[in-house]
N, C-alpha and C positions, 0 to 999 in steps of 0.2 A: 132554272129547270122548267120554265114556262112552256117550252115547246116539247118537253119530254112526256112520255106516257106514264112517268113515275110521279104521282102526286106527292108533294112534300109539304108538311105542315110544320113550320118552324115554331118552336116554343109554344105548341098548342096545348100542352098539358104539363104544368109544372106543379110539383109538390115536393116537400122534403120532410123527413129523410127518405132514404131509398124505399123502405117498406111502404110508406105512405104513397110514394110515387108509383110503385108497382100496383098497389091497390087502386089508385086513381086511374091509371092507364087501363087496367083490366076492366074496371067499372065502365069507363068511357067506351071501350071496344064492345063490351057486352051490350051496353045501352044502344049501340048503333048496329047490332047484329053480327059482330065479329067475335066468334066464340072459339071453343077448343083452344083456350089460351095457355100460354106457357111463359116461364121466365128463365133466363139463362144468361151467363156472363158473355154476351156477344152472340155471334152466329157461327156456323161452321167455318173452319179455316181451309176449306177446299171448295172449289167452284161447284155449285149445285143449283138445281131449279126444281120447281114443282109443276107437275102437269095436271094435277087433279083439283087445284085451287089457286086462287090469288092469296097473297099473304101481306099482312101489315106488320111493321116492326116499329115499336116505340121504345125510345131510350129513357129509362127511369133514372139512370145515374151514369156519370162519366161521359165517355164518347167512344165511337168506333168509326174507322174508315172502312167502307165497304166498296168493292169494285163490282159494278153492274155490267152485265153483258160479257163476262169472261175476259180473256186476255185482250189487252188494249182497250178495254171498256172504260166506263166513266167511273172515276173515283169520287165518292160522296162521303162527307163527314156528317155523321148523325150524332147530335149532342143531346144532353138531358133536356127533355121536354119535346123533342122532335118526334114526328111520326112519318114514316114513308110507307107507301103502298106499292107492292111489287106485283105486276100482272103475272099470271101463270106463264112459265116459260122463260122468265128473265133470270139468267144466271146471276148468282151473287156469292161473294166470298169476303170474309172479314180479313183485312190485310194489316190492320193496326188498331190499337185500342188503348184506352187508359187502364190502369191497374184496377180501377173500381167499376168498370162498365157493367151495367145490368140492363138487359133488353127484355122486352115483353112482346109477345107475338099473338096473332090471332088470324082467323080465317072466316070468310063470309059464311054465315049460317052454320058455322061450326064444321065445315067440310073437313074431311080427313085429308091429310097431305101425304104425298109420296116424296121420295128424295132421289133425284136423278143426277148423276154425275155425267155431264155431256162427254167427257173424255172416255167413258166406258160404254157409251151408247152405240150399238150397231144400227144398221139401216132399218131393220124391222122395229127396233125399239124407238128410234127417232120417229118413224111414221106413226106408231101407236101413240106416242106422247103428243105429237102435233095434232092428231085427230082429237084426243081428249081436250087439249087446250082450246081448239077451235069450237068445241061444243059447250064450253063454260059460259054461264050467264054473266052479265055485268052485275056486280054487287048492287044491292038496293041503296045502300048508304055508304059514304066514306066513313072510316072508323074514327076519325078525329073530330069531325064537326057534325056528322049525321046528315049532311047535305047529300043530294044526288051527286053521283060521280059524272058530272056534266061533260068533262073532257072525253071520257070513255064513251058516253052516250052519243056525243057528236062525232066521234071518230068514224071513218068510213067502214061500212060493213065489209065482210070478206068478198062479197060480190063487187061492191064499188071499188075495192082495192085490187081487183083483178086476180083474186086467189082461187077462182073456180077450178082452173086446171090443176093447181097445186092440191086442192082438196080432193078432187076426183082421182088423182093419182096416188093418194095415200093408201088406197086399198089394193093397188097393183102389186 
């Protein structure tokens, strides 16, 4: 996934048993500024994305397969100790999992998250979500290592990517 905008940190945080792993992941996320933490046996089993924040997912126990970018997207296996970072707007859905999966999540600076199902989104909702996503800052640190999110910093700006017309037409 080197060319992907989805940072993946394999086996970046290992601890056993599950409660210790949950506490370790939450502590690591909080240390690196990813707050508003939760733990849950996986993620939602319907495609959804967030327009108000980026999200990190850490696997404390077991494994899950998540499809990114909705139908026909990329299937990624996340196993105990792995952390992935999802940019705002990236649709994700859990499509398979171990019986014992336990995930931990967080958001940069503790941002509150919304829950958008693209299948239920009308044109006005899409425009509003796109505008919110384009206004989000790059997180100061990645949740797993605390390093700068260099791939995101080095990515083309919306101007360099030729998105001015798209941005300008969001208010139309």
